[in-house]
Backbone as a chain_set.jsonl record, in Angstrom:
{"seq": "XXXXXXXXXXXXXXXXXXXXXXXXXXXXXXXXXXXXXXXXXXXXXXXXXXXXXXXXXXXXXXXXXXXXXXXXXXXXXXXXXXXXXXXXXXXXXXXXXXXXXXXXXXXXXXXXXXXX", "coords": {"N": [[20.265, -21.057, 0.19], [21.262, -21.062, -3.238], [20.015, -19.841, -6.252], [20.386, -20.35, -9.622], [20.385, -18.518, -12.572], [20.59, -19.375, -15.804], [21.319, -18.621, -19.071], [20.726, -17.166, -22.393], [22.069, -13.975, -23.505], [20.025, -11.189, -22.931], [17.767, -12.869, -22.906], [14.798, -14.132, -21.166], [14.684, -15.848, -18.256], [12.993, -18.181, -16.309], [12.589, -19.32, -13.072], [11.495, -21.781, -10.663], [10.558, -21.559, -7.231], [10.051, -23.865, -4.809], [7.848, -24.097, -2.087], [7.021, -25.547, 1.015], [4.48, -26.108, 3.419], [4.481, -27.534, 6.522], [2.793, -27.245, 8.653], [-0.434, -27.101, 10.44], [-1.683, -24.576, 9.984], [-2.379, -21.87, 7.879], [0.153, -20.281, 6.046], [1.658, -17.075, 5.371], [3.418, -14.993, 3.342], [5.407, -12.107, 2.528], [7.06, -11.333, -0.337], [10.166, -10.08, -1.364], [12.449, -8.577, -3.475], [15.772, -7.847, -3.247], [18.91, -5.955, -3.485], [21.804, -5.1, -5.418], [21.41, -5.559, -8.163], [18.593, -6.061, -8.312], [16.63, -5.119, -9.826], [16.745, -6.549, -12.251], [15.49, -8.828, -11.817], [12.279, -10.403, -11.252], [8.997, -10.922, -9.833], [6.526, -12.487, -11.201], [4.038, -13.209, -10.489], [3.168, -11.625, -8.318], [3.706, -10.12, -4.899], [2.857, -11.324, -2.733], [2.695, -14.438, -0.952], [0.914, -17.269, -0.381], [0.544, -20.096, 1.603], [-1.135, -23.001, 1.907], [-2.483, -24.988, 4.635], [-0.568, -27.868, 5.404], [0.233, -27.95, 2.782], [1.781, -26.97, -0.34], [3.501, -24.719, -2.501], [4.387, -22.967, -5.578], [6.728, -20.491, -6.374], [7.213, -18.381, -8.982], [10.194, -16.908, -10.357], [11.527, -14.494, -12.351], [14.209, -13.71, -14.528], [15.741, -11.308, -16.502], [18.361, -10.636, -18.607], [20.415, -7.792, -18.775], [22.91, -6.96, -19.027], [26.235, -8.245, -19.645], [27.833, -9.016, -17.48], [27.557, -11.016, -14.402], [24.571, -11.002, -12.686], [23.361, -10.289, -9.465], [21.138, -10.958, -6.673], [18.853, -10.885, -3.838], [16.267, -13.008, -2.843], [13.898, -12.417, -0.65], [11.6, -13.844, 1.651], [9.32, -12.871, 3.805], [7.71, -13.598, 6.69], [4.084, -13.099, 7.321], [1.96, -12.522, 9.978], [-0.602, -14.781, 10.529], [-3.47, -15.29, 12.184], [-1.953, -15.465, 14.478], [0.14, -17.158, 14.096], [3.29, -17.476, 12.617], [5.694, -17.896, 9.971], [9.105, -18.908, 9.396], [11.435, -16.518, 8.427], [12.66, -16.566, 5.094], [15.401, -16.869, 2.832], [16.858, -16.508, -0.316], [19.602, -16.773, -2.49], [20.077, -15.137, -5.585], [21.373, -15.647, -8.734], [22.992, -14.878, -11.819], [23.98, -16.172, -14.995], [25.447, -15.756, -17.945], [25.405, -17.562, -20.943], [25.475, -17.518, -23.741], [25.693, -15.286, -26.54], [23.274, -14.006, -28.694], [22.713, -12.609, -31.881], [20.772, -9.667, -32.309], [19.835, -9.014, -34.663], [20.722, -8.624, -38.234], [22.369, -6.098, -40.066], [22.795, -4.951, -43.24], [24.966, -2.862, -44.896], [25.77, -0.394, -47.503], [28.036, 1.648, -48.77], [29.918, 4.438, -50.38], [33.625, 4.518, -49.802], [35.114, 6.711, -50.325], [35.195, 9.745, -52.348], [36.162, 11.014, -55.513]], "CA": [[20.256, -21.696, -1.122], [21.405, -20.31, -4.394], [19.22, -20.303, -7.454], [21.248, -19.746, -10.69], [19.632, -18.333, -13.809], [21.456, -19.589, -16.825], [20.601, -18.421, -20.327], [21.273, -16.313, -23.456], [21.957, -12.483, -23.273], [18.613, -10.582, -23.201], [16.653, -13.744, -22.649], [14.131, -14.197, -19.893], [14.723, -17.209, -17.671], [12.169, -18.421, -15.193], [12.878, -20.489, -12.113], [10.48, -21.931, -9.564], [11.074, -21.836, -5.876], [9.051, -24.678, -4.2], [7.81, -23.957, -0.714], [6.102, -26.369, 1.696], [4.031, -25.778, 4.738], [4.294, -28.748, 7.248], [1.938, -26.946, 9.847], [-1.852, -27.108, 10.225], [-2.136, -23.281, 9.795], [-2.025, -21.198, 6.627], [1.298, -19.288, 6.137], [1.571, -16.024, 4.327], [4.822, -14.371, 3.163], [5.666, -10.957, 1.721], [8.31, -11.541, -1.051], [10.946, -8.898, -1.81], [13.759, -8.712, -4.281], [16.734, -6.916, -2.713], [20.291, -6.089, -3.898], [22.265, -4.081, -6.459], [20.668, -5.779, -9.462], [17.263, -6.54, -8.038], [15.636, -4.711, -11.009], [16.861, -7.516, -13.304], [14.627, -9.997, -11.446], [10.828, -10.032, -10.978], [8.008, -11.899, -9.342], [5.281, -12.098, -12.012], [2.733, -13.514, -9.69], [2.959, -10.633, -7.254], [4.636, -10.232, -3.803], [2.192, -12.106, -1.61], [2.698, -15.868, -1.204], [0.066, -17.902, 0.723], [0.861, -21.619, 1.551], [-2.202, -23.553, 2.651], [-2.019, -25.948, 5.759], [-0.024, -29.077, 4.872], [0.31, -27.762, 1.333], [2.835, -26.57, -1.104], [3.353, -23.683, -3.607], [5.612, -22.626, -6.291], [6.845, -19.141, -6.645], [8.048, -18.071, -10.148], [11.09, -15.727, -10.274], [12.022, -14.253, -13.796], [15.468, -12.906, -14.791], [16.013, -10.813, -17.817], [19.626, -10.033, -18.538], [20.596, -6.491, -19.499], [24.426, -6.88, -19.101], [27.055, -9.499, -19.684], [28.253, -9.485, -16.158], [26.656, -11.717, -13.644], [23.658, -10.218, -11.776], [23.132, -10.941, -8.13], [20.127, -10.247, -5.848], [18.348, -11.811, -2.913], [14.815, -13.216, -2.638], [13.57, -12.483, 0.846], [10.32, -14.163, 1.973], [9.142, -12.441, 5.228], [6.337, -14.088, 7.176], [3.116, -12.18, 7.809], [1.276, -13.309, 10.979], [-1.948, -15.162, 10.19], [-3.997, -16.003, 13.328], [-0.877, -15.678, 15.594], [1.111, -17.997, 13.529], [4.1, -16.877, 11.464], [6.821, -18.85, 9.599], [10.483, -18.352, 9.439], [11.934, -15.707, 7.179], [13.438, -17.31, 4.096], [16.328, -16.027, 2.007], [17.542, -17.174, -1.404], [20.598, -15.964, -3.29], [19.764, -15.232, -7.065], [22.686, -15.401, -9.502], [22.796, -15.104, -13.275], [25.198, -16.731, -15.759], [25.132, -15.621, -19.399], [26.123, -18.595, -21.592], [25.705, -17.194, -25.147], [25.099, -14.024, -27.033], [22.718, -14.207, -29.937], [22.525, -11.408, -32.503], [19.343, -9.255, -32.369], [19.526, -8.836, -36.14], [21.849, -8.293, -39.107], [22.059, -4.911, -40.949], [23.861, -4.778, -44.347], [24.961, -1.433, -45.369], [26.633, -0.307, -48.698], [28.404, 3.132, -49.034], [31.362, 4.576, -50.818], [34.563, 4.905, -48.809], [35.6, 8.072, -50.594], [34.796, 10.266, -53.784], [37.283, 11.733, -56.308]], "C": [[20.464, -20.73, -2.133], [20.71, -20.794, -5.552], [19.964, -19.569, -8.617], [20.387, -19.714, -12.034], [20.694, -18.329, -15.039], [20.811, -19.448, -18.161], [21.379, -17.481, -21.299], [21.196, -14.805, -22.974], [20.565, -12.009, -23.803], [17.507, -11.502, -23.225], [15.995, -13.715, -21.336], [14.154, -15.659, -19.485], [13.85, -17.204, -16.452], [12.556, -19.658, -14.365], [11.696, -20.609, -11.147], [11.056, -22.248, -8.268], [9.799, -22.54, -5.26], [9.003, -24.507, -2.63], [6.703, -24.876, -0.126], [5.637, -25.897, 3.0], [3.612, -27.023, 5.545], [3.182, -28.488, 8.381], [0.478, -27.139, 9.366], [-2.417, -25.733, 9.976], [-1.627, -22.75, 8.515], [-0.722, -20.239, 6.9], [1.247, -18.314, 4.992], [2.839, -15.209, 4.382], [4.635, -13.1, 2.18], [7.045, -11.307, 0.975], [8.85, -10.248, -1.515], [12.211, -9.297, -2.475], [14.617, -7.601, -3.903], [18.121, -7.097, -3.358], [20.579, -5.17, -5.043], [21.567, -4.339, -7.805], [19.295, -6.419, -9.308], [16.225, -6.242, -9.158], [15.667, -5.708, -12.168], [15.934, -8.731, -13.053], [13.25, -9.503, -11.191], [10.037, -11.209, -10.577], [6.666, -11.748, -10.086], [3.949, -12.354, -11.394], [2.417, -12.542, -8.534], [3.822, -10.959, -5.965], [4.084, -10.897, -2.553], [2.127, -13.575, -1.93], [1.878, -16.457, -0.121], [0.247, -19.454, 0.468], [-0.316, -22.207, 2.43], [-1.712, -24.611, 3.753], [-1.643, -27.262, 5.042], [0.221, -29.095, 3.365], [1.624, -27.237, 0.883], [2.503, -25.464, -2.217], [4.628, -23.419, -4.332], [5.667, -21.181, -6.607], [7.738, -18.999, -7.933], [8.806, -16.828, -9.985], [11.689, -15.728, -11.766], [13.26, -13.411, -13.595], [15.563, -12.591, -16.168], [17.421, -10.097, -17.816], [19.667, -8.779, -19.354], [22.058, -6.174, -19.838], [25.082, -8.173, -19.197], [27.505, -9.994, -18.469], [27.267, -10.166, -15.416], [25.861, -10.802, -12.78], [23.376, -10.942, -10.477], [22.024, -10.108, -7.345], [19.746, -11.218, -4.81], [16.819, -11.768, -2.872], [14.511, -13.318, -1.142], [11.967, -12.771, 0.98], [10.104, -13.858, 3.532], [7.707, -12.841, 5.646], [5.481, -12.94, 7.713], [2.348, -13.116, 8.92], [-0.089, -13.485, 10.598], [-2.582, -15.888, 11.438], [-2.999, -16.309, 14.467], [0.16, -16.607, 15.304], [1.917, -17.397, 12.447], [5.235, -17.937, 11.216], [8.048, -18.195, 9.636], [10.707, -17.535, 8.204], [12.905, -16.591, 6.368], [14.23, -16.402, 3.187], [16.994, -16.859, 0.945], [18.398, -16.211, -2.154], [20.217, -16.16, -4.764], [21.097, -14.817, -7.75], [22.488, -15.637, -10.942], [24.135, -15.559, -13.838], [24.799, -16.632, -17.246], [26.018, -16.715, -20.227], [26.408, -18.362, -23.058], [25.141, -15.84, -25.488], [24.608, -14.27, -28.475], [22.517, -12.855, -30.67], [21.049, -11.002, -32.492], [18.919, -9.256, -33.813], [20.811, -8.541, -36.845], [21.512, -7.16, -40.018], [23.152, -4.888, -41.947], [23.753, -3.295, -44.744], [26.038, -1.396, -46.597], [26.845, 1.28, -48.875], [29.706, 3.239, -49.569], [32.288, 4.965, -49.694], [35.001, 6.381, -49.007], [35.087, 8.396, -52.077], [36.056, 11.018, -54.292], [36.719, 12.911, -56.884]], "O": [[19.943, -19.621, -2.021], [20.75, -21.982, -5.872], [20.138, -18.351, -8.588], [19.807, -20.7, -12.488], [21.503, -17.417, -15.208], [19.802, -20.111, -18.399], [22.513, -17.081, -21.039], [20.356, -14.454, -22.145], [20.073, -12.363, -24.874], [16.381, -11.098, -23.513], [16.637, -13.27, -20.385], [13.729, -16.557, -20.213], [13.956, -16.297, -15.626], [12.793, -20.77, -14.839], [11.0, -19.632, -10.87], [11.94, -23.097, -8.156], [8.708, -21.976, -5.188], [10.002, -24.749, -1.952], [5.608, -24.974, -0.679], [6.438, -25.27, 3.693], [2.521, -27.545, 5.316], [2.708, -29.453, 8.98], [0.177, -27.305, 8.184], [-3.626, -25.672, 9.752], [-0.54, -23.127, 8.078], [-0.653, -19.533, 7.905], [0.876, -18.624, 3.86], [3.25, -14.787, 5.463], [3.856, -13.095, 1.227], [8.052, -11.543, 1.642], [8.112, -9.394, -2.006], [12.921, -10.221, -2.077], [14.273, -6.455, -4.191], [18.492, -8.208, -3.735], [19.675, -4.528, -5.579], [21.184, -3.393, -8.493], [18.903, -7.248, -10.13], [15.22, -6.916, -9.386], [14.745, -5.734, -12.983], [15.65, -9.525, -13.95], [13.047, -8.316, -10.937], [10.347, -12.349, -10.923], [5.792, -10.991, -9.664], [2.914, -11.786, -11.745], [1.405, -12.723, -7.856], [4.564, -11.941, -5.954], [4.73, -11.01, -1.511], [1.612, -13.978, -2.973], [2.144, -16.148, 1.04], [0.125, -19.977, -0.64], [-0.405, -21.874, 3.612], [-0.557, -25.031, 3.694], [-2.37, -27.698, 4.149], [0.395, -30.156, 2.767], [2.525, -27.076, 1.706], [1.389, -25.363, -2.731], [5.741, -23.598, -3.838], [4.669, -20.655, -7.099], [8.882, -19.453, -7.941], [8.273, -15.803, -9.56], [12.216, -16.71, -12.291], [13.374, -12.573, -12.7], [15.481, -13.486, -17.01], [17.62, -9.102, -17.119], [19.081, -8.672, -20.431], [22.41, -5.357, -20.689], [24.474, -9.178, -18.828], [27.606, -11.206, -18.279], [26.093, -9.962, -15.725], [26.425, -9.888, -12.179], [23.174, -12.156, -10.482], [21.974, -8.878, -7.345], [20.255, -12.338, -4.843], [16.183, -10.714, -2.866], [14.891, -14.294, -0.495], [11.156, -12.002, 0.465], [10.663, -14.536, 4.394], [6.702, -12.471, 5.04], [5.934, -12.015, 8.386], [2.17, -14.317, 8.719], [-0.777, -12.497, 10.34], [-2.218, -17.037, 11.691], [-3.165, -17.232, 15.264], [1.018, -16.87, 16.146], [1.382, -16.87, 11.472], [5.635, -18.705, 12.091], [8.103, -16.991, 9.888], [10.229, -17.834, 7.11], [13.808, -17.24, 6.896], [13.788, -15.313, 2.822], [17.65, -17.847, 1.276], [18.046, -15.063, -2.426], [20.045, -17.311, -5.166], [21.776, -13.851, -7.404], [21.808, -16.608, -11.276], [25.21, -15.368, -13.269], [23.917, -17.352, -17.714], [27.245, -16.696, -20.142], [27.384, -18.874, -23.606], [24.244, -15.322, -24.823], [25.374, -14.674, -29.35], [22.118, -11.935, -29.955], [20.17, -11.85, -32.64], [17.751, -9.481, -34.128], [21.84, -8.255, -36.233], [20.486, -7.205, -40.695], [24.325, -4.814, -41.583], [22.706, -2.663, -44.882], [26.977, -2.188, -46.68], [25.903, 2.042, -49.092], [30.569, 2.387, -49.357], [31.879, 5.636, -48.746], [35.216, 7.146, -48.066], [34.658, 7.54, -52.851], [36.854, 11.556, -53.524], [37.418, 13.659, -57.569]]}, "num_chains": 1, "name": "protein.A"}
């Protein structure tokens, strides 16, 4: 699955990844962001994801653009064994799309072009 982060240049975009646990055992995952531009993405709630039995949880993923070109990374959720039960490893492609550039500010300058 691909998650697209669309927004303005230098803006922070947050997406939620919804995870469900159909089993009767608690699932625990280690989350990791990997790839060339993984530093542009973050997991504000930490790298450990715990999904209760028959429950669901949302994982927030943040993206802050530093460059105009699209950024790409992978979100990997690797299962930790809890009581002998482990879930499947999950992978999500993360891609950015810059839709607009807003000025950070306007600076007016006045100076002579030359002197005689």
